[in-house]
Backbone as CSV, one residue per row, in Angstrom:
resi,resn,N_x,N_y,N_z,CA_x,CA_y,CA_z,C_x,C_y,C_z
1,MET,31.180,-104.684,122.961,29.763,-104.445,122.816,28.991,-105.650,123.360
2,ARG,28.067,-105.399,124.251,27.265,-106.448,124.861,26.122,-106.823,123.922
3,VAL,25.955,-108.107,123.740,24.880,-108.596,122.879,23.845,-109.282,123.757
4,GLY,22.575,-108.952,123.540,21.501,-109.566,124.308,21.387,-111.050,124.027
5,ARG,20.773,-111.773,124.970,20.642,-113.226,124.817,19.838,-113.598,123.581
6,ARG,18.785,-112.864,123.319,17.943,-113.162,122.150,18.740,-112.986,120.864
7,LEU,19.496,-111.904,120.787,20.299,-111.643,119.594,21.383,-112.706,119.423
8,ALA,21.998,-113.131,120.523,23.022,-114.176,120.461,22.413,-115.481,119.940
9,LYS,21.191,-115.788,120.391,20.500,-117.001,119.935,20.218,-116.917,118.435
10,VAL,19.706,-115.793,117.996,19.400,-115.613,116.573,20.684,-115.681,115.741
11,ASP,21.775,-115.116,116.254,23.060,-115.205,115.547,23.473,-116.659,115.348
12,GLU,23.316,-117.475,116.388,23.644,-118.903,116.298,22.774,-119.584,115.236
13,GLN,21.486,-119.265,115.256,20.562,-119.875,114.303,20.898,-119.459,112.871
14,LEU,21.198,-118.183,112.679,21.547,-117.699,111.341,22.871,-118.285,110.866
15,GLU,23.797,-118.510,111.793,25.064,-119.137,111.416,24.826,-120.552,110.900
16,ALA,23.923,-121.290,111.547,23.601,-122.644,111.095,22.977,-122.617,109.701
17,VAL,22.099,-121.660,109.454,21.495,-121.502,108.124,22.588,-121.211,107.098
18,ASP,23.512,-120.345,107.458,24.623,-120.008,106.573,25.486,-121.241,106.289
19,LEU,25.715,-122.074,107.302,26.508,-123.294,107.111,25.812,-124.257,106.154
20,ILE,24.497,-124.360,106.264,23.731,-125.218,105.351,23.928,-124.739,103.912
21,ASN,23.754,-123.453,103.696,23.896,-122.907,102.344,25.337,-122.984,101.849
22,THR,26.289,-122.831,102.750,27.701,-122.906,102.372,28.070,-124.311,101.926
23,VAL,27.685,-125.314,102.695,28.036,-126.691,102.336,27.335,-127.103,101.040
24,ARG,26.122,-126.629,100.832,25.426,-126.928,99.570,26.174,-126.320,98.394
25,SER,26.639,-125.091,98.566,27.338,-124.390,97.493,28.699,-125.022,97.190
26,ILE,29.473,-125.283,98.221,30.831,-125.792,98.022,30.830,-127.207,97.450
27,TYR,29.938,-128.049,97.937,29.922,-129.449,97.506,28.864,-129.745,96.443
28,GLY,28.046,-128.756,96.104,27.016,-128.961,95.086,25.968,-129.984,95.506
29,LEU,25.632,-130.007,96.784,24.676,-130.989,97.298,23.237,-130.524,97.112
30,SER,22.369,-131.468,96.842,20.934,-131.172,96.803,20.416,-131.207,98.243
31,TYR,19.189,-130.736,98.437,18.591,-130.819,99.768,18.455,-132.277,100.203
32,ARG,18.148,-133.142,99.264,17.989,-134.569,99.584,19.306,-135.156,100.093
33,GLU,20.403,-134.851,99.385,21.713,-135.370,99.803,22.122,-134.810,101.166
34,LEU,21.914,-133.525,101.361,22.276,-132.903,102.634,21.365,-133.398,103.758
35,SER,20.124,-133.688,103.421,19.181,-134.233,104.391,19.691,-135.566,104.942
36,GLN,20.285,-136.373,104.080,20.830,-137.660,104.511,22.058,-137.475,105.401
37,VAL,22.865,-136.462,105.113,24.050,-136.175,105.928,23.635,-135.705,107.318
38,LEU,22.657,-134.803,107.368,22.261,-134.176,108.630,21.186,-134.946,109.387
39,ASP,20.522,-135.879,108.703,19.401,-136.610,109.291,18.292,-135.641,109.725
40,ILE,18.029,-134.682,108.832,16.949,-133.710,109.017,16.053,-133.844,107.787
41,PRO,14.731,-133.858,107.953,13.847,-133.987,106.788,14.150,-132.917,105.725
42,GLU,14.086,-133.349,104.486,14.409,-132.475,103.352,13.568,-131.196,103.348
43,SER,12.272,-131.318,103.615,11.388,-130.144,103.587,11.771,-129.140,104.673
44,LEU,12.147,-129.632,105.840,12.557,-128.766,106.944,13.891,-128.088,106.621
45,LEU,14.791,-128.850,106.052,16.099,-128.321,105.657,15.944,-127.199,104.632
46,CYS,15.035,-127.384,103.701,14.756,-126.368,102.685,14.218,-125.091,103.333
47,ARG,13.345,-125.235,104.305,12.810,-124.050,105.002,13.889,-123.332,105.802
48,TYR,14.816,-124.097,106.387,15.949,-123.467,107.080,16.794,-122.678,106.084
49,ALA,17.146,-123.332,104.979,18.044,-122.722,103.991,17.449,-121.461,103.376
50,ASN,16.137,-121.440,103.198,15.477,-120.274,102.609,15.182,-119.181,103.632
51,GLY,15.409,-119.486,104.904,15.164,-118.492,105.947,13.711,-118.399,106.368
52,ASP,12.885,-119.334,105.912,11.476,-119.328,106.310,11.301,-119.780,107.754
53,LEU,12.264,-120.554,108.236,12.210,-121.101,109.586,13.633,-121.167,110.121
54,LEU,13.812,-120.851,111.394,15.138,-120.948,112.006,15.209,-122.226,112.833
55,PRO,16.348,-122.928,112.779,16.481,-124.156,113.564,16.549,-123.850,115.062
56,SER,16.108,-124.809,115.868,16.227,-124.659,117.327,17.710,-124.708,117.694
57,LEU,18.040,-124.273,118.896,19.443,-124.300,119.321,19.984,-125.728,119.362
58,GLU,19.131,-126.681,119.687,19.544,-128.092,119.679,19.898,-128.526,118.255
59,THR,19.065,-128.143,117.299,19.318,-128.471,115.895,20.551,-127.739,115.380
60,VAL,20.765,-126.513,115.850,21.962,-125.747,115.472,23.206,-126.537,115.858
61,GLY,23.227,-127.077,117.081,24.370,-127.877,117.539,24.582,-129.096,116.666
62,LEU,23.501,-129.758,116.298,23.567,-130.933,115.430,24.135,-130.559,114.061
63,ILE,23.646,-129.472,113.489,24.111,-129.019,112.171,25.603,-128.713,112.215
64,LYS,26.026,-127.969,113.230,27.446,-127.611,113.350,28.323,-128.848,113.502
65,ASP,27.898,-129.788,114.339,28.685,-131.006,114.557,28.825,-131.830,113.285
66,LYS,27.709,-132.015,112.584,27.736,-132.880,111.405,28.416,-132.238,110.199
67,LEU,28.443,-130.907,110.151,29.071,-130.236,109.006,30.511,-129.814,109.286
68,LYS,30.956,-130.005,110.531,32.288,-129.542,110.927,33.391,-130.075,110.005
69,THR,33.407,-131.378,109.742,34.482,-131.932,108.910,34.343,-131.506,107.451
70,MET,33.109,-131.395,106.969,32.912,-130.980,105.576,33.344,-129.539,105.355
71,LEU,33.194,-128.706,106.395,33.518,-127.288,106.265,34.841,-126.926,106.930
72,ASP,35.668,-127.939,107.188,37.008,-127.671,107.699,37.779,-126.928,106.606
73,LEU,38.315,-125.765,106.945,38.958,-124.911,105.944,40.101,-125.627,105.233
74,THR,40.882,-126.407,105.962,42.003,-127.132,105.347,41.495,-128.075,104.262
75,GLU,40.434,-128.798,104.563,39.865,-129.733,103.587,39.274,-128.991,102.387
76,VAL,38.570,-127.910,102.647,37.970,-127.128,101.556,39.068,-126.564,100.653
77,LEU,40.144,-126.059,101.251,41.256,-125.530,100.446,41.927,-126.644,99.652
78,ARG,42.095,-127.802,100.267,42.707,-128.940,99.572,41.908,-129.286,98.311
79,ARG,40.605,-129.163,98.395,39.744,-129.493,97.254,39.688,-128.381,96.203
80,ASN,39.999,-127.146,96.599,39.783,-126.015,95.696,41.036,-125.307,95.204
81,VAL,42.165,-125.521,95.857,43.416,-124.912,95.395,44.063,-125.882,94.419
82,THR,44.454,-125.368,93.259,45.085,-126.221,92.251,46.465,-125.675,91.898
83,ILE,47.265,-126.536,91.295,48.583,-126.112,90.818,48.575,-126.267,89.301
84,LYS,48.831,-125.147,88.617,48.849,-125.138,87.153,50.197,-124.619,86.682
85,ASP,50.898,-125.420,85.924,52.201,-125.039,85.377,53.155,-124.550,86.462
86,GLY,53.122,-125.194,87.626,54.020,-124.829,88.715,53.565,-123.641,89.543
87,PHE,52.393,-123.082,89.244,51.871,-121.942,89.996,50.648,-122.378,90.802
88,ILE,50.536,-121.841,91.998,49.375,-122.131,92.838,48.215,-121.257,92.362
89,ASP,47.110,-121.896,92.018,45.933,-121.185,91.517,44.876,-121.116,92.617
90,LEU,44.642,-119.899,93.122,43.667,-119.677,94.191,42.321,-119.176,93.675
91,ASN,42.141,-119.134,92.365,40.914,-118.552,91.805,39.644,-119.193,92.355
92,ASN,39.640,-120.515,92.523,38.450,-121.186,93.061,38.144,-120.733,94.480
93,VAL,39.157,-120.278,95.195,38.975,-119.784,96.561,38.594,-118.312,96.542
94,LEU,39.350,-117.513,95.812,39.182,-116.062,95.831,37.858,-115.593,95.242
95,PHE,37.284,-116.379,94.340,36.045,-115.971,93.693,34.821,-116.714,94.229
96,ASN,34.986,-117.395,95.355,33.865,-118.099,95.969,33.572,-117.466,97.330
97,PRO,32.511,-116.668,97.432,32.221,-115.978,98.694,32.001,-116.925,99.870
98,ASN,31.529,-118.131,99.605,31.317,-119.082,100.702,32.639,-119.559,101.295
99,ILE,33.627,-119.779,100.446,34.946,-120.173,100.954,35.589,-118.996,101.670
100,LEU,35.404,-117.798,101.148,35.944,-116.611,101.820,35.321,-116.438,103.206
101,LYS,34.027,-116.755,103.335,33.380,-116.664,104.650,33.947,-117.701,105.618
102,LEU,34.274,-118.900,105.109,34.915,-119.908,105.960,36.274,-119.407,106.438
103,PHE,37.009,-118.779,105.524,38.309,-118.199,105.877,38.122,-117.133,106.957
104,GLN,37.112,-116.303,106.792,36.829,-115.246,107.767,36.548,-115.846,109.145
105,ARG,35.733,-116.897,109.191,35.432,-117.555,110.466,36.706,-118.092,111.119
106,ARG,37.561,-118.709,110.294,38.805,-119.291,110.818,39.716,-118.210,111.378
107,VAL,39.853,-117.094,110.662,40.678,-115.979,111.134,40.154,-115.480,112.470
108,LYS,38.850,-115.347,112.570,38.245,-114.860,113.820,38.518,-115.823,114.972
109,GLU,38.375,-117.129,114.716,38.638,-118.139,115.744,40.084,-118.081,116.234
110,VAL,41.020,-117.965,115.298,42.441,-118.062,115.626,43.014,-116.765,116.189
111,PHE,42.612,-115.622,115.636,43.294,-114.372,115.961,42.489,-113.358,116.775
112,SER,41.226,-113.634,117.065,40.398,-112.600,117.700,40.871,-112.196,119.095
113,ASP,41.629,-113.040,119.767,42.126,-112.694,121.104,43.375,-111.820,121.065
114,LEU,43.961,-111.640,119.903,45.185,-110.842,119.773,44.843,-109.383,119.476
115,PRO,45.682,-108.455,119.933,45.408,-107.027,119.697,45.848,-106.584,118.294
116,ILE,45.155,-107.054,117.283,45.501,-106.730,115.893,44.691,-105.515,115.458
117,ASN,45.385,-104.488,114.938,44.661,-103.299,114.485,44.854,-103.024,112.996
118,ARG,45.725,-103.790,112.318,45.950,-103.630,110.881,46.195,-104.996,110.246
119,VAL,45.707,-105.146,109.044,46.003,-106.320,108.230,46.724,-105.797,107.001
120,LEU,47.906,-106.329,106.735,48.730,-105.880,105.610,48.756,-106.956,104.541
121,THR,48.614,-106.549,103.290,48.681,-107.481,102.172,49.416,-106.848,101.010
122,ALA,49.902,-107.709,100.136,50.518,-107.241,98.897,49.427,-107.161,97.835
123,ALA,49.441,-106.084,97.057,48.474,-105.957,95.969,48.887,-106.948,94.886
124,THR,48.051,-107.486,94.179,46.610,-107.538,94.153,46.097,-108.889,94.610
125,ASP,46.969,-109.865,94.584,46.528,-111.240,94.827,45.984,-111.497,96.228
126,GLY,46.497,-110.808,97.223,46.079,-111.081,98.588,44.887,-110.285,99.063
127,ILE,44.381,-109.405,98.224,43.341,-108.480,98.683,42.049,-109.175,99.142
128,PRO,41.464,-110.109,98.395,40.215,-110.717,98.879,40.364,-111.391,100.246
129,LEU,41.454,-112.125,100.445,41.656,-112.794,101.729,41.892,-111.787,102.845
130,SER,42.665,-110.736,102.562,42.948,-109.768,103.619,41.737,-108.912,103.952
131,VAL,40.866,-108.670,102.990,39.622,-107.952,103.295,38.800,-108.775,104.285
132,MET,38.697,-110.073,104.048,37.938,-110.933,104.955,38.597,-110.989,106.335
133,ALA,39.934,-111.048,106.376,40.651,-111.064,107.657,40.439,-109.754,108.393
134,SER,40.532,-108.662,107.670,40.347,-107.343,108.268,38.935,-107.202,108.831
135,TYR,37.960,-107.692,108.109,36.572,-107.652,108.565,36.389,-108.520,109.816
136,ALA,36.956,-109.729,109.785,36.827,-110.651,110.919,37.429,-110.077,112.190
137,LEU,38.520,-109.330,112.048,39.240,-108.801,113.209,38.876,-107.359,113.526
138,ASN,37.977,-106.789,112.733,37.598,-105.387,112.893,38.849,-104.505,112.893
139,ALA,39.724,-104.775,111.933,41.000,-104.062,111.826,41.060,-103.341,110.486
140,LYS,41.855,-102.295,110.433,42.026,-101.571,109.177,42.868,-102.405,108.221
141,LEU,42.705,-102.130,106.935,43.420,-102.855,105.892,44.477,-101.955,105.282
142,ALA,45.687,-102.478,105.140,46.772,-101.754,104.472,47.242,-102.607,103.301
143,ILE,47.412,-101.963,102.147,47.809,-102.680,100.938,49.163,-102.159,100.473
144,ALA,50.125,-103.078,100.363,51.454,-102.713,99.875,51.439,-102.808,98.352
145,LYS,51.799,-101.700,97.703,51.792,-101.655,96.242,53.166,-101.250,95.739
146,GLN,53.436,-101.633,94.520,54.716,-101.273,93.928,54.738,-99.790,93.550
147,TYR,53.584,-99.274,93.146,53.508,-97.873,92.721,52.382,-97.169,93.470
148,LYS,52.540,-95.880,93.704,51.547,-95.070,94.400,50.331,-94.852,93.495
149,ASP,49.137,-94.990,94.094,47.912,-94.658,93.374,47.818,-93.151,93.221
150,LEU,47.324,-92.713,92.092,47.159,-91.276,91.887,46.151,-90.680,92.862
151,ALA,45.150,-91.472,93.239,44.097,-90.969,94.121,44.483,-91.011,95.602
152,SER,45.580,-91.655,95.935,45.978,-91.791,97.346,46.568,-90.507,97.887
153,GLU,46.016,-90.064,99.001,46.574,-88.895,99.677,47.544,-89.335,100.768
154,GLU,47.206,-90.440,101.448,48.033,-90.940,102.534,48.781,-92.176,102.074
155,PHE,50.111,-92.182,102.218,50.878,-93.361,101.856,52.252,-93.285,102.503
156,TYR,52.892,-94.438,102.600,54.268,-94.521,103.070,55.105,-94.998,101.901
157,GLU,56.252,-94.395,101.722,57.116,-94.774,100.609,58.432,-95.282,101.165
158,VAL,58.877,-96.428,100.661,60.126,-97.029,101.106,60.960,-97.345,99.881
159,SER,62.212,-96.948,99.908,63.141,-97.289,98.824,64.008,-98.448,99.282
160,TYR,64.293,-99.336,98.374,65.162,-100.470,98.709,66.049,-100.808,97.556
């Protein structure tokens, strides 16, 4: 699908706004603190975050560059994945839509050039991540379950 230049520009601007709100949410930063990181006046940053004003393409580049390390998925996961009683706890990731959006962006960056038409996951723990992957790749989602759903008409059954 061909996207017009104006729409592509607006997409870039909206992505920068989303990054501002994401970094504020994940790190709990105030506008003042984020203003110091980005070197953008606090009042202007607030207007960007609220959607009252869109940043210029030059400012979009600045925002992306300065937030790149803070929003690196590996670093965000390192800060949010915990180990409790020998089990990996992903709750901080799975229940945070901003982290899920970062995961979605990463999946799109890494896999969008591949001809993927299905994303397969095991129920139930992998579902939030696979939904985001499926959305990023515009692929259908398949969920492997131990038992057939009563409401399912279409399914594959394998005995082992």
